[in-house]
N, C-alpha and C positions, 0 to 999 in steps of 0.2 A: 202672182208674182210681178205683174206689171205694176200693180200700184206700190209694191214695195221698192220697185226700181225707182218709180218717180219720187217717192219719199228720200231715198237715198240721194238721189241726184241733188234734190233741194238741200238737203242738210250737210251732204259731203260725208257721210259716216264712214263709209268704207275707204275714201280717198284719204280722210284722216287717219283711219287705222293704218293704211299702207304706208302712209307717210311716216308713222311713228316707228314702223318696224324695219330694221336693217335687213337686206337681202344679200346672203354672202355667195349666191350662186353666180357663176359665170355668166355675164351679160350675152354673150354670143351664143351661149347653148339654153337661154331662155325660151321656153314655148308658151308658158302661161304666167302672165304678169301676177305680182303679189295681190293687188286690188282685186283682179279678176278672181283670184283663189278664195280670198276673203270674202268677197261678194257670194260665190258660189256656196261657201260654208254659211254664211248668215242668212241667206235667203233659203238656203236648205232647212235651217233650224226652225225659221218661221213657218215654212210649210209643212213641217212635221217630219222632215227626214233626218232623223237623230244619228244614223250610223254612217261611218265613212263609206262603207260597202254600197249603201244607196246611191253614191255617186258613180259607180259602175255604170247604172243605167242612165241616171240624171246628166251625165256629161255629154250624152247624145241626145237630149232633150231639147227640141227647137226652142222651146218657151225659156227654158232655162238659159240657153246661150243668149237669147234675146235679151233677158233681164241683166244677164251678166255683161252684154255688150260686146259679143263676139258671134260670128257665124262658123266658128270651127269647133271641133271635139273640145270640151273642157278638161280640166285636170282630173286624172284618176285618183283612186283611192288611195294607191302607195305615194303618189305625190302629195296629196293632201296630209297623209299622215307623217311624211318628212317634215311638212311645215309645223305640224306639233311637236314633233320630237326634237326639233331644233330651238324650241322655246329657251328662254333664259329670263332671269329675275328682272334685268333691265327692260325686257319687252312687257313683263306686266306692269312695271312702273309707268311705261310711256302709254299703255293701253288704258290705265287708269286715269292718265291726264287727258286722254280722249273722251272718257266719261265726262269728266268735269267740265271740259270744254264745251261738249254738247250740252250739258245742262245749263251753263251760262248762255249760250246761243239761243237757247229755247224761250228766253226772256227778252221781250222788247225794251223793259227799262228795269232798273234795280229794284228788287221786292222789298218791301219795308222789313219783313220778318220770314225768317225760314227756320223750321223745325227739322232737326237731323235725328232720324231715328235709327239706333243700333240694335242689331239682333243678331243671333248666330243660329245656325242650323246643322243640320248633318248630311255628308254625303256618303252613301253607304259603299263599301270596298269588298271586292269578291275575289281578290288575288293578292299578290305581293307586292302591291304598290308601295313606292317608297314613302317613309315617314307615316305609314298607316298604323293605327294602334286601335286597341279595344277600348270602347267608352261605355262605362257602366250604365249611364242614363239611358243612351239609346240602345243598349244591351247588343251592340254589334261593333265590328271593326268599320271605322270609318276616318273622314276627315270633318273638321269641324270649321267651315269657312265663316267669316264676319261680314255681313252686310251693313251697308249704311244707305238708307233712303232719305229722300225730301219729296214728300207727297208719293206720286207713283215713279218718279224718276231714280233710278240707282245710279248712285254715287260712288261705291266702292263694294267689292266682292274679294275680300283676301283669303286666299286658301291658307288654311294652318292644319297642323297636325292636332288630332284629338287628345294627345296626351299633354295637355295645358290647363290652365285656367282659361274658363270660357270668357273672361274679360280681358284675356292677354293682347295685348297691342291696340286696344281700344282706344285707349288716350292718344296715342302716337297717330293713329288713322284720323282720328277727328281733329287733332292739332293740323295736321297737313291738309285737310280739307277746308278747314276754316280759314286758314292762311291762305289757300288757293283761291277761295271764294272773296275773301276780302279784297284781293287784289283787283278784282273786278268790280266788287260792290263794297266800298269802305265804310258806308253808312248804313248797312244792312243790319239788324238784330239776328242773332243766332241762339237758337235754344236746343239743348241736347235732350233726347228723351229715351228712356231705355227701362228695362225692368229691373228687379233687384240683382240679378246675376252682374250687372255691371256698376254696382254701387261700389266702386274703390276710390280710396284716398287719392291716388294720383289723378284721376279723371276730376274729381269734385275740386281740387286745389288748382288744377290748369283752367278750369271754366271760370273759377273766381279771378284769378290773377288775369285772364285774357278777356274779360268783360263778356263772357258767354253765358247764358241762362242755362239751367238744368232742371229738369223733373225726372228724378231716377228712383225707382221702387227702393225700398228698404226692407230687408228680410226681418221676419218677426224673431223676437227673442224675449228672455225674461225680464230684462229692463223696460222694453217696450210695453209688454203687456201689463206690468206693475204700472206704468204711467196712466192706463187707460182701465184698469179694472174697476175703479170706482164708478166711474160713467157705465161701463158695461153691467154693472150690478143695478145701477138705476133703470137701464135700458129692460133688463129682464124684469124686473118688477112691473114696468109699464108694459111689457109684452103679456105678462101673467093676467095683469087686470083687464086689457082690452082685446087682447087675442090677434092684435095688428102686429105685422111685421115692424120693427123699429129701425131706423136707418139716422146716422148722424155723420156729418163730415166737420171736423174741428182740426185744431192745430195746436202744437207746444213744441218748446226748445228741447233739443237733446244732442248729446255728444256721445259717440262711441269712444271706447278708450284710445284707438288709434288716432282719433280726430285731434287737432288742435285747439278747437273751439266749438262751441255749440252752433247748430245748424237749424233752420227751420223744418220741422217736420209735420206734415199733414196727414191726418188719419182719417180713415173711412170705417165706421163702426157699425155693424148691422148684428140684430139679434131676431130670430125667428124659430121656427119649429126645430130646426136642426143645430140650435144655439149661436154661439157667438161666431164671427167671421171679420175679423180686424183685417184692415191693409194699411200700408204706410208708405209714404214717399217723401223723400228729402228734396228740398227745392231751395234756390236763391232767388227765387222770382217773387215779385211783390203782386198782391191782388187778393181777391175773395178766394178763400180755401175750397169753396164748392166749384167755383168756375175753375181753377186750377185743377182739381182732381176730375171734373166730370167732362169739362169741354177740352182740356189739353192732355192730361195724362191718359185718359181712357181710351183715346184715339190712337195710342201706342198699338193697339192690337192690328190695326189695318196694315202695319209692316209685315206683318206675318202672311197676310194674304198675298204680299208682292212677293214674297220669298217664295210660296207656293208656286204663284205663276210663272216665276224665272226658273224654278227647278222642276216642276212637272210639265207645265205648257211647253217650255223652251229647252227642255232637256239639259238642265244646269247640275246634274248628278252624273253625268258620263264621265266619270274619272277613271277611264279603264287604261292608261299609259302607265307603264311601269315607273317613270320619271316624275317626281312631284312637281317641277316647274311646267311640264308638258301639260298635265292635269290642270295648273292654274291657268294656261292658256285657254283650255276648253271652257274653263269657267268663265273666263272672260269673253270668248266669242258667244257664249250663251247670253252674257250680260249686253253684249252689243247688238244681239237679235231682240234681246227684251227693250232696248232704248229704241230700236226701229220700230216695234210695235206700238209703243207708248206714242211716238211722233206720228205714226199712222193714225193713231185714235185722235191725236190733237189737231193735226192739220186737215183730216179728210172725213172725220167721222163725227165732228161735233154737231150737236143738236139732233142726232139719228138715233135710232133704236140700239145701235152699237156703241154709243157715245161711252159707255162705262162698262162694256164688255170685256171679258178676259181675252187672252192672246188665243186660247183654244176656240173660245166661241168666234172670234173673228176669223180664224184660219178656217173653221169648219162653214161658216156661213157666207164667207164672202172672198176668201182665197182660194180653198179646194174645190172649186166649182168646174164643171165639164166644160170644154172648149176645143175647137178644131183649130189647128195652127197651119196656116199656109205661107209658104216663104219661097219667093224667087229672087232675082238677083237685084232686084229695086227695092222691094220692102217685104214686110212680114205683116200678115193680117191674121187677127185672132178673133175668131168668131164663137159668140157666147151664145146660149139659149134664149131665145125670146121670150120664154115663159119662166124664166128664173124668178123666185120670189123676191129677190132682192136687187132685180135689175135696175130700178129706178135708184136706189141707193149707192149701187157701183158705177152707175153713169155720174152721179153727183160727186162722187169721191174723187173719179177719174178727171174729172172737169176742174175741180178744186186743185188738185194736185198739178194739173197742167198750166194752170194760171200762176201759180207760184214760180216755175222755172227753176233752172239749176242755179 
């Protein structure tokens, strides 16, 4: 937890989050500051404490108090619950601005190109949560949050009812993000990448008007199959003659009925023992179709791993509040915890065995280790085991973070 505290001091994550949220409480009656409460929640998520009930014990933990910056008993579970339940849509907007600002601040200079990955996932519901609905694909009552990632960084996590089109709000979210990032980096090239569930006319047209590249999956249909059937027949003959699996990446022009013009479609065709397996993507990017498909579009699946890390390792599915906006705040707290873990990896674990580790691996191997805490009126001492397997890595990470400063 001390490593998390040092990262937070350097990047100012909880300070920025507290500054973005209004505090309607009477200042004369406040015992626990907003920044301390947010730090308590975020550090707890990073260290595996997903429930508010856990803080009934953690509020008296000397190490948690030291990390948060207090020597007194921390906020109780009911106090933290009131923080969730007074959430508003404006607060969700403000915390998304914090995510964007943290991403911008993590770069020393403007990047030449950024690829924004859009994807959706489910948050299961087990009660009477507001706007909860049954989703046939997930076969459960759930929410359908929309995520945007750039590499490992999370830029948006918008909670939505599952009773909508999966691509709903995607164009608006991308529009807002690109505008925000262009204010900081006006010359950076942006590329939007998504699966076929997000191939919507509004998103394609906005990207073309705004000089934003895209590589988005295209759902198979009869017209697309007809465009490649002769090539697939030739591949079937070649497979029958040689017995080797056939693979081809090519391109052609195509326009759906709802499109105003033809667009470039790249197809990947395969023929093997199980027959044909075509894939299609639509793009406005120039370049070799093989490179665009293999090197650009196929990397889209990495965003799904990041969603799993945010939802499973950092408990981004804890939507147990009755109010919808309160559950959006919980999702954003998990996003802030995810951001803190990403920055810990970048700032302290470069060129180490945990450089590419998930949040759960870092927690188990570096954060959740036994220690004795001694506190008096002058200082707090944390005594770690001398034979811990990652002792040298811990010392190296602590030294790197101490050198950064606040």
